[in-house]
Wavefront OBJ file of the C-alpha trace (Angstrom):
o trace
v 66.289 28.884 -90.506
v 68.867 30.299 -88.123
v 71.688 29.062 -85.972
v 71.328 28.438 -82.253
v 73.950 27.728 -79.588
v 73.470 24.680 -77.368
v 75.469 23.583 -74.326
v 75.994 20.393 -72.352
v 77.609 19.796 -68.974
v 79.726 17.032 -67.437
v 79.224 17.383 -63.711
v 80.399 15.984 -60.420
v 77.108 15.467 -58.590
v 76.613 15.324 -54.829
v 73.641 13.939 -52.923
v 72.829 17.433 -51.695
v 70.234 19.325 -53.738
v 71.355 22.807 -52.686
v 74.943 22.108 -53.737
v 73.841 20.806 -57.122
v 71.469 23.715 -57.716
v 74.256 26.204 -57.054
v 76.330 24.452 -59.707
v 73.350 24.497 -62.091
v 73.003 28.249 -61.679
v 76.695 28.846 -62.329
v 76.647 26.885 -65.573
v 73.326 28.389 -66.661
v 74.681 31.905 -66.144
v 77.850 31.079 -68.073
v 75.964 29.431 -70.938
v 73.443 32.258 -71.225
v 76.198 34.887 -71.151
v 77.791 33.071 -74.118
v 74.531 33.057 -76.061
v 73.329 29.488 -75.461
v 69.607 28.789 -75.814
v 69.724 25.248 -74.388
v 71.757 23.699 -71.583
v 71.660 20.031 -70.532
v 72.612 18.546 -67.148
v 73.077 14.830 -66.318
v 70.660 12.148 -65.150
v 69.629 12.572 -61.502
v 71.909 15.604 -61.269
v 69.517 17.496 -59.004
v 69.374 14.928 -56.205
v 72.262 12.547 -56.911
v 72.171 9.155 -58.617
v 71.597 5.854 -56.793
v 74.457 4.965 -54.453
v 74.753 1.310 -55.440
v 73.338 0.143 -58.755
v 74.268 -3.538 -58.539
v 72.609 -4.088 -55.172
v 70.290 -1.305 -54.062
v 70.570 -0.550 -50.349
v 68.080 1.084 -48.007
v 70.275 4.203 -48.049
v 69.409 4.718 -51.702
v 65.706 3.999 -51.273
v 65.492 6.375 -48.316
v 67.384 9.166 -50.058
v 65.383 9.085 -53.281
v 62.055 9.058 -51.444
v 63.169 11.927 -49.226
v 64.322 14.169 -52.062
v 61.751 13.360 -54.782
v 59.555 16.268 -55.834
v 56.346 16.798 -57.767
v 56.768 18.120 -61.304
v 56.215 20.939 -62.107
v 54.893 22.039 -58.710
v 58.072 21.262 -56.762
v 60.375 23.968 -55.458
v 63.290 22.993 -57.709
v 61.306 22.987 -60.946
v 59.751 26.318 -60.025
v 63.181 27.784 -59.237
v 64.593 26.575 -62.557
v 61.561 27.898 -64.440
v 62.328 31.304 -62.954
v 65.980 30.947 -63.994
v 65.020 29.918 -67.533
v 62.796 32.972 -67.878
v 65.458 35.250 -66.421
v 68.167 33.969 -68.789
v 65.957 33.244 -71.842
v 67.229 29.663 -72.079
v 65.909 26.098 -72.147
v 67.141 23.861 -69.323
v 67.041 20.051 -69.125
v 68.049 18.158 -65.989
v 67.496 14.788 -64.334
v 65.740 14.211 -60.997
v 63.372 11.950 -59.064
v 59.690 12.728 -59.606
v 56.997 11.756 -57.098
v 53.710 10.489 -58.533
v 50.786 12.793 -57.753
v 48.385 9.954 -56.950
v 50.629 7.473 -55.095
v 53.275 8.750 -52.700
v 55.254 5.486 -52.890
v 55.745 5.730 -56.680
v 58.869 7.433 -58.036
v 60.064 8.033 -61.601
v 63.547 8.740 -62.934
v 62.849 11.755 -65.138
v 64.190 14.524 -67.318
v 62.500 17.890 -66.909
v 62.441 20.523 -69.664
v 61.705 24.164 -68.880
v 62.226 27.286 -70.939
v 61.465 30.974 -71.337
v 57.757 30.122 -71.618
v 57.826 28.125 -68.373
v 57.314 24.390 -67.882
v 57.554 22.488 -71.174
v 57.430 18.814 -70.241
v 58.772 15.766 -68.469
v 60.105 12.431 -69.731
v 59.994 9.318 -67.534
v 62.773 6.784 -68.136
v 61.466 3.709 -69.948
v 64.414 1.268 -69.793
v 65.798 0.651 -66.306
v 69.043 -1.245 -65.673
v 69.885 -3.524 -62.777
v 68.475 -2.427 -59.425
v 66.967 0.834 -60.654
v 63.922 -1.399 -61.006
v 63.648 -1.494 -57.215
v 63.544 2.286 -56.891
v 61.623 3.606 -59.904
v 58.562 2.792 -61.949
v 59.090 2.815 -65.751
v 57.742 5.403 -68.148
v 55.459 4.324 -70.971
v 56.235 6.560 -73.950
v 58.696 8.871 -75.713
v 57.105 12.326 -76.017
v 58.462 15.068 -78.283
v 58.291 18.707 -77.200
v 57.994 21.620 -79.618
v 60.197 24.553 -78.602
v 61.380 27.754 -80.226
v 64.773 26.144 -80.996
v 63.417 22.898 -82.424
v 61.550 19.731 -81.531
v 63.201 18.018 -78.558
v 62.965 14.337 -77.655
v 64.532 13.047 -74.454
v 65.981 9.780 -73.228
v 67.884 8.701 -70.134
v 71.062 6.606 -69.992
v 70.195 2.934 -70.676
v 67.524 4.113 -73.158
v 70.281 4.858 -75.649
v 71.120 1.138 -75.807
v 67.819 0.532 -77.595
v 67.602 1.817 -81.196
v 63.802 1.689 -80.919
v 63.866 4.550 -78.395
v 65.482 7.198 -80.580
v 63.767 5.877 -83.713
v 60.414 6.392 -81.974
v 61.451 9.955 -81.125
v 62.659 10.662 -84.671
v 59.462 9.273 -86.204
v 57.516 11.541 -83.857
v 59.392 14.514 -85.296
v 62.255 15.009 -82.841
v 65.105 17.082 -84.267
v 67.288 17.232 -81.148
v 67.765 14.007 -79.176
v 68.813 14.818 -75.607
v 70.215 12.116 -73.343
v 70.996 12.631 -69.683
v 73.045 9.823 -68.190
v 75.039 8.374 -65.321
v 77.243 6.193 -67.531
v 80.120 4.459 -65.747
v 83.756 4.171 -66.651
v 83.735 1.310 -64.178
v 81.869 -0.008 -61.174
v 84.134 -0.072 -58.133
v 84.474 -3.639 -56.883
v 82.423 -5.043 -59.778
v 83.479 -7.059 -62.787
v 82.863 -4.401 -65.451
v 85.238 -3.992 -68.373
v 86.175 -0.317 -68.321
v 87.142 -0.158 -71.960
v 83.927 -1.851 -73.059
v 81.644 0.535 -71.115
v 83.429 3.500 -72.666
v 83.382 1.924 -76.129
v 79.620 1.412 -76.010
v 78.998 4.924 -74.666
v 80.912 6.509 -77.540
v 79.360 4.157 -80.085
v 75.763 4.726 -79.005
v 76.081 8.531 -78.885
v 77.204 8.790 -82.483
v 75.134 5.930 -83.855
v 71.841 7.260 -82.499
v 72.534 10.572 -84.220
v 73.657 8.994 -87.493
v 70.903 6.402 -87.858
v 68.166 8.997 -87.265
v 69.973 11.925 -88.900
v 69.133 14.072 -85.865
v 71.252 16.003 -83.402
v 72.279 14.129 -80.242
v 73.261 15.911 -77.013
v 74.561 13.812 -74.117
v 75.257 14.967 -70.564
v 77.027 12.670 -68.102
v 78.282 12.542 -64.521
v 82.031 12.642 -63.947
v 84.103 11.082 -61.171
v 83.436 8.676 -58.320
v 80.079 8.576 -56.571
v 78.697 5.564 -54.727
v 79.955 2.398 -56.405
v 80.650 3.966 -59.806
v 83.357 5.992 -61.487
v 81.425 7.955 -64.112
v 83.097 8.581 -67.456
v 82.130 12.153 -68.346
v 82.617 12.777 -72.075
v 79.500 14.907 -72.441
v 79.155 15.747 -76.116
v 77.166 17.291 -78.939
v 76.836 15.219 -82.122
v 75.655 16.594 -85.446
v 72.820 15.193 -87.547
v 75.441 13.512 -89.761
v 76.919 11.593 -86.804
v 80.021 13.800 -86.540
v 80.962 15.038 -83.070
v 80.801 18.834 -82.894
v 82.021 19.358 -79.322
v 82.925 17.126 -76.390
v 84.609 16.981 -73.035
v 86.977 14.279 -71.838
v 87.169 12.788 -68.361
v 86.635 16.199 -66.799
v 84.005 18.443 -65.309
v 82.930 21.348 -67.456
v 80.712 22.583 -70.259
v 80.987 22.541 -74.041
v 78.955 24.421 -76.622
v 78.215 24.256 -80.329
v 76.364 26.465 -82.766
v 73.911 24.512 -84.922
v 71.306 25.220 -87.579
v 68.749 22.608 -86.558
v 66.524 22.353 -89.615
v 69.115 23.185 -92.257
v 71.617 20.681 -90.866
v 68.974 17.940 -90.681
v 67.928 18.593 -94.276
v 71.571 18.416 -95.334
v 72.087 15.164 -93.404
v 69.072 13.593 -95.104
v 69.765 14.862 -98.609
v 73.522 15.368 -99.074
v 75.774 14.015 -96.336
v 75.195 10.279 -96.792
v 75.012 9.964 -100.583
v 71.595 11.609 -100.534
v 70.131 8.811 -98.397
v 67.372 9.488 -95.879
v 67.221 6.681 -93.347
v 63.720 7.575 -92.204
v 62.328 7.757 -95.737
v 64.048 4.537 -96.815
v 62.678 2.447 -93.938
v 60.504 -0.549 -94.868
v 58.212 -1.116 -91.850
v 56.299 -3.857 -93.649
v 59.416 -6.034 -93.398
v 60.006 -5.483 -89.683
v 57.531 -8.032 -88.360
v 59.131 -8.862 -85.002
v 59.924 -5.391 -83.656
v 56.611 -4.813 -81.794
v 56.678 -8.304 -80.253
v 57.849 -9.316 -76.805
v 61.048 -11.392 -76.947
l 1 2 3 4 5 6 7 8 9 10 11 12 13 14 15 16 17 18 19 20 21 22 23 24 25 26 27 28 29 30 31 32 33 34 35 36 37 38 39 40 41 42 43 44 45 46 47 48 49 50 51 52 53 54 55 56 57 58 59 60 61 62 63 64 65 66 67 68 69 70 71 72 73 74 75 76 77 78 79 80 81 82 83 84 85 86 87 88 89 90 91 92 93 94 95 96 97 98 99 100 101 102 103 104 105 106 107 108 109 110 111 112 113 114 115 116 117 118 119 120 121 122 123 124 125 126 127 128 129 130 131 132 133 134 135 136 137 138 139 140 141 142 143 144 145 146 147 148 149 150 151 152 153 154 155 156 157 158 159 160 161 162 163 164 165 166 167 168 169 170 171 172 173 174 175 176 177 178 179 180 181 182 183 184 185 186 187 188 189 190 191 192 193 194 195 196 197 198 199 200 201 202 203 204 205 206 207 208 209 210 211 212 213 214 215 216 217 218 219 220 221 222 223 224 225 226 227 228 229 230 231 232 233 234 235 236 237 238 239 240 241 242 243 244 245 246 247 248 249 250 251 252 253 254 255 256 257 258 259 260 261 262 263 264 265 266 267 268 269 270 271 272 273 274 275 276 277 278 279 280 281 282 283 284 285 286 287 288 289 290 291 292
């Protein structure tokens, strides 16, 4: 077991792919120069998030269909594979993926690449509000085995569902990675700013603590479309304690972690010796697989 440095970014995202890629490269270079082996960028940070979430407009539909790419064949994934190999680092980012069989089908995805090339893609399962009009939902929560640990991914609204990260943890995930476009407020909408921020902070730490896994979140920052995104990208330890975080600001934070040793400690020492995966009683959870 050995320590590894991981990094996460809070980023102001434009709706111009070239501009966002340039920012990716700058942060990747900085992270790699500081010894990081994983860097995480926000949801839809390659192409830009939907312009209006509460009432999707044709502008959003047109943009996402114009910029969507095939994965891993698309130019952007191939470029970031080359960068990952060059810098010996794993990279996770959000984008719009075009289905290979139906050109009208898009997915909101996280892509994971690394020194070995393309590792995998996760398609967002839970879709809020009018995302449903743009994207098709994913159907599962895959876990990817990498040289730094087993990585499970989720996107934004997924973190509101404890079943999502529990599924990943039961499938062996050690590092839970969430990309997001989580708002501080929706401009012109009746959102409670303090409540959105409260839930964001609560979910980040709770999903780590209840699964005794690492949690890395990467969020947008600033105003784009009808949202003011809250930033606060962070790295949470397997015991639920925040190791590094940003505020309402663009930037990058890093933490050095010992993935397996810290998970063992979390499940044997940190919480009175309690392991929340071992102590589950699935036989008693009769309603969880049912539709509500």
